A tleap script that builds the chain and sets N, CA, C and O, in Angstrom:
source leaprc.protein.ff14SB
mol = sequence {
  NMET THR ALA ILE GLU LYS THR VAL LYS VAL
  TYR GLU SER SER LEU PRO HIE PRO TRP ASN
  MET ASN ALA HIE ASP PRO PHE ILE ASP GLY
  LEU LEU ASN GLY ILE VAL GLY PHE GLU ILE
  SER ILE ASN GLU ILE GLU GLU LYS TRP LYS
  LEU SER GLN ASN ARG SER ILE GLN ARG GLN
  HIE ARG VAL ILE HIE GLY LEU LYS THR THR
  ASN GLN TYR HIE SER GLN GLU ILE ALA LYS
  MET MET GLU GLU ASN LEU LYS CARG
}
set mol.1.N position { 72.253 101.064 96.629 }
set mol.1.CA position { 73.869 100.778 96.607 }
set mol.1.C position { 74.932 100.803 97.558 }
set mol.1.O position { 75.069 101.712 98.377 }
set mol.2.N position { 75.957 99.463 97.422 }
set mol.2.CA position { 76.400 99.381 98.740 }
set mol.2.C position { 77.780 99.881 99.401 }
set mol.2.O position { 78.547 99.624 98.473 }
set mol.3.N position { 78.500 100.377 100.312 }
set mol.3.CA position { 79.384 100.694 100.302 }
set mol.3.C position { 80.155 100.771 99.803 }
set mol.3.O position { 80.831 101.799 99.831 }
set mol.4.N position { 80.439 99.815 99.143 }
set mol.4.CA position { 81.478 99.419 98.342 }
set mol.4.C position { 81.225 99.165 96.814 }
set mol.4.O position { 81.967 98.556 96.044 }
set mol.5.N position { 80.169 99.688 96.571 }
set mol.5.CA position { 79.862 100.289 95.669 }
set mol.5.C position { 80.502 101.555 95.621 }
set mol.5.O position { 81.561 101.768 95.031 }
set mol.6.N position { 79.727 102.532 96.361 }
set mol.6.CA position { 79.948 104.126 95.891 }
set mol.6.C position { 81.494 104.008 96.391 }
set mol.6.O position { 81.955 104.065 95.251 }
set mol.7.N position { 82.666 103.886 97.218 }
set mol.7.CA position { 83.831 103.683 97.056 }
set mol.7.C position { 84.129 103.326 95.821 }
set mol.7.O position { 84.527 104.369 95.302 }
set mol.8.N position { 84.187 102.313 94.882 }
set mol.8.CA position { 84.445 102.020 93.923 }
set mol.8.C position { 83.832 103.096 92.923 }
set mol.8.O position { 84.205 102.844 91.778 }
set mol.9.N position { 83.106 104.083 92.985 }
set mol.9.CA position { 82.367 105.191 92.049 }
set mol.9.C position { 83.195 106.050 92.303 }
set mol.9.O position { 83.998 106.534 91.505 }
set mol.10.N position { 83.044 106.355 93.633 }
set mol.10.CA position { 84.126 107.870 93.812 }
set mol.10.C position { 84.910 107.736 93.232 }
set mol.10.O position { 85.001 108.494 92.266 }
set mol.11.N position { 86.014 106.661 93.447 }
set mol.11.CA position { 87.483 106.983 93.297 }
set mol.11.C position { 87.450 106.444 92.107 }
set mol.11.O position { 87.768 107.289 91.270 }
set mol.12.N position { 87.141 105.127 91.507 }
set mol.12.CA position { 87.464 105.167 89.955 }
set mol.12.C position { 86.704 106.565 88.208 }
set mol.12.O position { 86.881 106.715 86.999 }
set mol.13.N position { 85.868 107.189 89.395 }
set mol.13.CA position { 85.550 108.022 88.452 }
set mol.13.C position { 86.054 109.020 87.849 }
set mol.13.O position { 85.836 109.498 86.736 }
set mol.14.N position { 86.864 109.343 88.812 }
set mol.14.CA position { 87.910 110.402 88.105 }
set mol.14.C position { 89.585 109.632 86.957 }
set mol.14.O position { 90.523 110.181 86.380 }
set mol.15.N position { 89.248 108.502 87.101 }
set mol.15.CA position { 90.591 107.702 86.594 }
set mol.15.C position { 90.196 108.152 85.187 }
set mol.15.O position { 89.099 108.664 84.961 }
set mol.16.N position { 91.296 107.908 84.078 }
set mol.16.CA position { 90.837 108.041 82.596 }
set mol.16.C position { 90.045 106.641 82.199 }
set mol.16.O position { 89.148 106.698 81.358 }
set mol.17.N position { 90.376 105.460 82.786 }
set mol.17.CA position { 89.573 103.777 82.516 }
set mol.17.C position { 89.235 103.362 83.364 }
set mol.17.O position { 89.624 102.331 83.913 }
set mol.18.N position { 87.940 104.503 83.848 }
set mol.18.CA position { 87.449 103.648 85.776 }
set mol.18.C position { 87.276 102.475 85.258 }
set mol.18.O position { 87.224 102.019 84.116 }
set mol.19.N position { 87.188 102.029 86.425 }
set mol.19.CA position { 86.631 100.812 86.364 }
set mol.19.C position { 85.186 100.229 87.206 }
set mol.19.O position { 85.144 100.484 88.409 }
set mol.20.N position { 84.071 99.494 86.624 }
set mol.20.CA position { 83.076 99.589 86.664 }
set mol.20.C position { 83.040 98.622 87.569 }
set mol.20.O position { 83.795 97.699 87.263 }
set mol.21.N position { 82.353 98.435 88.751 }
set mol.21.CA position { 81.520 97.669 89.407 }
set mol.21.C position { 80.452 96.292 89.040 }
set mol.21.O position { 79.364 95.908 89.468 }
set mol.22.N position { 81.367 95.846 88.076 }
set mol.22.CA position { 79.521 94.639 87.873 }
set mol.22.C position { 79.332 93.535 89.224 }
set mol.22.O position { 80.022 92.530 89.393 }
set mol.23.N position { 78.493 93.889 89.896 }
set mol.23.CA position { 78.277 93.085 90.923 }
set mol.23.C position { 77.778 91.403 90.479 }
set mol.23.O position { 77.560 90.543 91.333 }
set mol.24.N position { 77.684 91.217 89.308 }
set mol.24.CA position { 77.131 89.837 88.632 }
set mol.24.C position { 77.956 89.443 88.270 }
set mol.24.O position { 77.772 88.298 87.857 }
set mol.25.N position { 79.253 89.916 88.137 }
set mol.25.CA position { 80.640 88.974 87.428 }
set mol.25.C position { 80.487 88.286 88.465 }
set mol.25.O position { 80.004 88.628 89.545 }
set mol.26.N position { 81.164 86.678 87.937 }
set mol.26.CA position { 81.744 85.414 89.150 }
set mol.26.C position { 83.263 85.821 89.716 }
set mol.26.O position { 83.767 85.279 90.699 }
set mol.27.N position { 83.883 86.834 88.954 }
set mol.27.CA position { 84.608 87.043 89.827 }
set mol.27.C position { 84.882 87.646 90.514 }
set mol.27.O position { 85.805 87.249 91.226 }
set mol.28.N position { 84.304 88.996 90.796 }
set mol.28.CA position { 84.167 90.197 91.561 }
set mol.28.C position { 83.307 89.579 92.567 }
set mol.28.O position { 83.651 89.829 93.722 }
set mol.29.N position { 82.207 88.786 92.419 }
set mol.29.CA position { 81.123 87.926 93.586 }
set mol.29.C position { 82.542 87.164 94.225 }
set mol.29.O position { 83.284 88.122 94.443 }
set mol.30.N position { 82.917 86.524 94.431 }
set mol.30.CA position { 84.145 86.097 94.411 }
set mol.30.C position { 85.365 86.853 95.363 }
set mol.30.O position { 85.912 86.495 96.406 }
set mol.31.N position { 85.523 88.053 94.509 }
set mol.31.CA position { 86.295 89.431 95.459 }
set mol.31.C position { 85.720 89.849 96.800 }
set mol.31.O position { 86.306 89.845 97.882 }
set mol.32.N position { 84.051 90.331 96.452 }
set mol.32.CA position { 83.403 90.770 97.399 }
set mol.32.C position { 83.201 89.398 98.866 }
set mol.32.O position { 82.633 89.741 99.903 }
set mol.33.N position { 83.644 88.209 98.733 }
set mol.33.CA position { 83.163 87.030 99.398 }
set mol.33.C position { 84.192 87.946 100.736 }
set mol.33.O position { 83.640 88.280 101.785 }
set mol.34.N position { 85.481 88.209 100.517 }
set mol.34.CA position { 86.872 88.085 101.077 }
set mol.34.C position { 86.610 89.907 101.119 }
set mol.34.O position { 87.631 90.460 100.709 }
set mol.35.N position { 85.543 90.885 101.496 }
set mol.35.CA position { 84.912 92.063 101.549 }
set mol.35.C position { 84.531 92.558 101.966 }
set mol.35.O position { 83.486 92.991 101.479 }
set mol.36.N position { 84.876 92.945 103.063 }
set mol.36.CA position { 83.605 93.712 104.081 }
set mol.36.C position { 83.902 95.269 104.329 }
set mol.36.O position { 85.000 95.757 104.594 }
set mol.37.N position { 82.103 96.259 104.114 }
set mol.37.CA position { 82.565 97.567 103.772 }
set mol.37.C position { 81.119 97.532 105.129 }
set mol.37.O position { 80.338 96.658 105.504 }
set mol.38.N position { 81.345 98.910 105.490 }
set mol.38.CA position { 81.337 99.731 106.645 }
set mol.38.C position { 80.806 101.421 106.678 }
set mol.38.O position { 81.771 102.085 106.299 }
set mol.39.N position { 80.067 101.993 106.877 }
set mol.39.CA position { 80.699 103.526 107.048 }
set mol.39.C position { 80.905 103.371 109.023 }
set mol.39.O position { 80.756 102.504 109.883 }
set mol.40.N position { 81.392 105.048 108.918 }
set mol.40.CA position { 81.248 104.818 110.135 }
set mol.40.C position { 81.069 106.930 110.453 }
set mol.40.O position { 81.744 107.743 109.822 }
set mol.41.N position { 80.138 107.275 111.419 }
set mol.41.CA position { 80.830 108.793 111.253 }
set mol.41.C position { 81.960 109.568 111.876 }
set mol.41.O position { 82.307 109.541 113.057 }
set mol.42.N position { 82.487 110.279 110.864 }
set mol.42.CA position { 83.171 111.226 111.537 }
set mol.42.C position { 83.520 112.111 112.843 }
set mol.42.O position { 83.477 113.307 112.553 }
set mol.43.N position { 83.806 111.912 113.999 }
set mol.43.CA position { 83.620 113.406 114.777 }
set mol.43.C position { 84.351 114.322 114.987 }
set mol.43.O position { 84.102 115.403 115.521 }
set mol.44.N position { 85.897 113.672 114.308 }
set mol.44.CA position { 86.983 114.401 114.564 }
set mol.44.C position { 88.397 114.540 113.415 }
set mol.44.O position { 88.655 113.340 113.512 }
set mol.45.N position { 88.963 114.807 112.902 }
set mol.45.CA position { 89.848 115.676 111.857 }
set mol.45.C position { 90.544 115.101 111.997 }
set mol.45.O position { 89.887 114.079 111.803 }
set mol.46.N position { 91.838 114.623 112.280 }
set mol.46.CA position { 93.493 115.043 112.898 }
set mol.46.C position { 94.381 114.193 111.975 }
set mol.46.O position { 94.468 112.992 111.720 }
set mol.47.N position { 95.287 115.826 111.400 }
set mol.47.CA position { 95.891 115.350 110.692 }
set mol.47.C position { 97.188 115.345 110.774 }
set mol.47.O position { 97.800 116.134 111.494 }
set mol.48.N position { 97.933 114.156 109.801 }
set mol.48.CA position { 99.755 114.320 109.646 }
set mol.48.C position { 100.515 114.033 108.363 }
set mol.48.O position { 100.228 113.066 107.658 }
set mol.49.N position { 101.275 114.699 108.132 }
set mol.49.CA position { 102.025 114.585 106.933 }
set mol.49.C position { 102.801 113.329 106.764 }
set mol.49.O position { 103.647 113.134 107.636 }
set mol.50.N position { 102.691 112.426 105.818 }
set mol.50.CA position { 103.613 111.899 106.085 }
set mol.50.C position { 103.370 111.520 104.323 }
set mol.50.O position { 102.565 110.890 103.637 }
set mol.51.N position { 104.704 112.400 104.117 }
set mol.51.CA position { 105.478 112.576 102.187 }
set mol.51.C position { 106.683 111.628 102.073 }
set mol.51.O position { 107.401 111.994 101.143 }
set mol.52.N position { 107.156 110.521 102.708 }
set mol.52.CA position { 107.573 109.761 102.997 }
set mol.52.C position { 109.082 109.471 103.018 }
set mol.52.O position { 109.948 108.684 102.636 }
set mol.53.N position { 108.793 110.894 103.883 }
set mol.53.CA position { 109.645 111.583 104.232 }
set mol.53.C position { 110.307 109.904 105.143 }
set mol.53.O position { 111.383 109.902 104.545 }
set mol.54.N position { 110.367 109.061 105.751 }
set mol.54.CA position { 110.925 107.923 106.196 }
set mol.54.C position { 111.889 106.694 104.604 }
set mol.54.O position { 112.560 105.681 104.803 }
set mol.55.N position { 111.595 107.273 103.381 }
set mol.55.CA position { 112.277 106.990 102.465 }
set mol.55.C position { 113.625 107.346 102.156 }
set mol.55.O position { 114.212 108.259 102.736 }
set mol.56.N position { 114.259 106.461 101.021 }
set mol.56.CA position { 114.885 107.369 100.528 }
set mol.56.C position { 114.980 108.315 99.414 }
set mol.56.O position { 114.226 108.660 98.504 }
set mol.57.N position { 116.159 108.614 99.794 }
set mol.57.CA position { 115.928 110.364 98.441 }
set mol.57.C position { 116.029 109.772 97.224 }
set mol.57.O position { 115.965 110.727 96.450 }
set mol.58.N position { 116.144 108.800 96.589 }
set mol.58.CA position { 115.903 108.335 95.483 }
set mol.58.C position { 114.335 107.892 95.248 }
set mol.58.O position { 113.617 108.376 94.373 }
set mol.59.N position { 114.034 107.127 95.962 }
set mol.59.CA position { 112.068 106.562 96.307 }
set mol.59.C position { 111.491 108.285 95.823 }
set mol.59.O position { 111.132 108.839 94.784 }
set mol.60.N position { 111.642 108.592 97.023 }
set mol.60.CA position { 111.523 110.092 97.496 }
set mol.60.C position { 111.073 111.044 95.947 }
set mol.60.O position { 110.070 111.694 95.653 }
set mol.61.N position { 112.166 110.778 95.318 }
set mol.61.CA position { 112.295 111.667 93.786 }
set mol.61.C position { 111.808 110.889 93.089 }
set mol.61.O position { 111.618 111.427 91.998 }
set mol.62.N position { 111.383 109.575 93.096 }
set mol.62.CA position { 110.465 108.149 92.002 }
set mol.62.C position { 108.781 109.096 92.139 }
set mol.62.O position { 107.955 109.421 91.286 }
set mol.63.N position { 108.849 109.285 93.628 }
set mol.63.CA position { 107.499 109.732 94.104 }
set mol.63.C position { 106.884 110.624 93.182 }
set mol.63.O position { 106.027 110.354 92.341 }
set mol.64.N position { 107.631 112.151 93.539 }
set mol.64.CA position { 107.739 112.555 93.126 }
set mol.64.C position { 107.323 112.890 91.356 }
set mol.64.O position { 106.284 113.443 90.996 }
set mol.65.N position { 107.946 112.608 90.837 }
set mol.65.CA position { 108.078 112.216 89.393 }
set mol.65.C position { 106.439 112.023 88.825 }
set mol.65.O position { 105.685 112.601 88.041 }
set mol.66.N position { 106.401 110.729 89.824 }
set mol.66.CA position { 104.866 109.674 89.741 }
set mol.66.C position { 103.531 111.294 89.920 }
set mol.66.O position { 102.740 111.737 89.087 }
set mol.67.N position { 103.771 111.667 91.092 }
set mol.67.CA position { 103.038 112.330 91.093 }
set mol.67.C position { 102.998 113.738 90.150 }
set mol.67.O position { 101.993 114.438 90.023 }
set mol.68.N position { 103.644 113.867 89.840 }
set mol.68.CA position { 103.615 115.053 88.230 }
set mol.68.C position { 102.670 114.867 87.227 }
set mol.68.O position { 101.796 115.531 86.670 }
set mol.69.N position { 103.350 113.221 87.161 }
set mol.69.CA position { 102.380 112.912 86.070 }
set mol.69.C position { 100.809 112.346 85.795 }
set mol.69.O position { 100.280 111.856 84.797 }
set mol.70.N position { 100.400 112.595 86.925 }
set mol.70.CA position { 98.702 113.084 87.324 }
set mol.70.C position { 98.628 114.064 87.910 }
set mol.70.O position { 99.486 114.701 88.520 }
set mol.71.N position { 97.024 114.323 87.666 }
set mol.71.CA position { 96.528 115.765 88.340 }
set mol.71.C position { 95.349 114.844 89.294 }
set mol.71.O position { 94.486 115.656 89.627 }
set mol.72.N position { 95.054 113.640 89.773 }
set mol.72.CA position { 94.075 113.195 90.384 }
set mol.72.C position { 94.705 113.499 92.341 }
set mol.72.O position { 95.821 113.320 92.828 }
set mol.73.N position { 93.556 113.940 92.911 }
set mol.73.CA position { 93.570 113.748 94.219 }
set mol.73.C position { 94.633 114.577 94.826 }
set mol.73.O position { 95.297 114.183 95.784 }
set mol.74.N position { 94.812 115.889 94.183 }
set mol.74.CA position { 96.413 116.533 94.500 }
set mol.74.C position { 97.223 116.692 94.043 }
set mol.74.O position { 97.877 117.709 94.277 }
set mol.75.N position { 97.675 115.628 93.009 }
set mol.75.CA position { 99.033 115.482 93.070 }
set mol.75.C position { 99.742 116.243 92.895 }
set mol.75.O position { 100.614 116.293 93.763 }
set mol.76.N position { 99.844 117.140 91.905 }
set mol.76.CA position { 100.029 118.145 92.027 }
set mol.76.C position { 101.059 118.994 93.471 }
set mol.76.O position { 102.267 119.076 93.696 }
set mol.77.N position { 100.063 119.396 94.040 }
set mol.77.CA position { 100.586 120.203 95.273 }
set mol.77.C position { 101.118 119.233 96.013 }
set mol.77.O position { 102.181 119.626 96.493 }
set mol.78.N position { 100.778 117.812 96.415 }
set mol.78.CA position { 101.661 116.486 96.720 }
set mol.78.C position { 103.007 117.429 96.707 }
set mol.78.O position { 103.587 118.238 97.431 }
set mol.79.N position { 103.151 116.700 95.200 }
set mol.79.CA position { 104.436 116.882 94.564 }
set mol.79.C position { 105.284 118.444 95.226 }
set mol.79.O position { 106.511 118.409 95.308 }
set mol.80.N position { 104.845 119.195 95.479 }
set mol.80.CA position { 105.631 120.561 95.416 }
set mol.80.C position { 105.881 120.385 97.025 }
set mol.80.O position { 106.809 120.843 97.692 }
set mol.81.N position { 104.997 119.745 97.361 }
set mol.81.CA position { 105.565 119.696 99.209 }
set mol.81.C position { 106.445 119.464 99.960 }
set mol.81.O position { 106.973 119.985 100.943 }
set mol.82.N position { 106.661 117.497 98.605 }
set mol.82.CA position { 107.289 116.823 99.138 }
set mol.82.C position { 108.358 117.575 98.238 }
set mol.82.O position { 108.513 118.641 98.833 }
set mol.83.N position { 108.957 117.582 97.420 }
set mol.83.CA position { 110.450 118.642 96.980 }
set mol.83.C position { 110.606 119.838 97.760 }
set mol.83.O position { 111.751 120.282 97.857 }
set mol.84.N position { 109.311 120.670 98.552 }
set mol.84.CA position { 109.685 121.331 99.541 }
set mol.84.C position { 110.701 120.713 100.895 }
set mol.84.O position { 111.773 121.080 101.376 }
set mol.85.N position { 109.832 119.706 101.166 }
set mol.85.CA position { 110.577 118.775 102.620 }
set mol.85.C position { 111.586 117.863 102.300 }
set mol.85.O position { 111.929 116.960 103.063 }
set mol.86.N position { 112.177 118.109 100.970 }
set mol.86.CA position { 113.617 117.554 100.435 }
set mol.86.C position { 114.618 118.346 100.802 }
set mol.86.O position { 115.726 117.868 101.048 }
set mol.87.N position { 114.265 120.183 100.924 }
set mol.87.CA position { 114.957 120.980 100.790 }
set mol.87.C position { 115.389 121.513 102.258 }
set mol.87.O position { 115.884 122.627 102.430 }
set mol.88.N position { 115.165 120.668 103.198 }
set mol.88.CA position { 115.131 121.146 104.542 }
set mol.88.C position { 116.120 120.451 105.248 }
set mol.88.O position { 116.301 120.679 106.444 }
savepdb mol mol.pdb
quit
């Protein structure tokens, strides 16, 4: 399994209608001509909070609403952090 196939499997598997990568589909073959998959080793991780604070208040509220409508990738927790950030 290629790095691209692994990535698709990981990120699509939790969705309500996961996309199944069929490498023999001519459309997918065409897409793969323009995509380069690679693997890297991680030696260190640094985090930075990016909660759309550079966006308008209205846009932040829309993002929060969208996050609250799903339960994927810690979306509920991120929505709460964004709400707390707006109170500051």
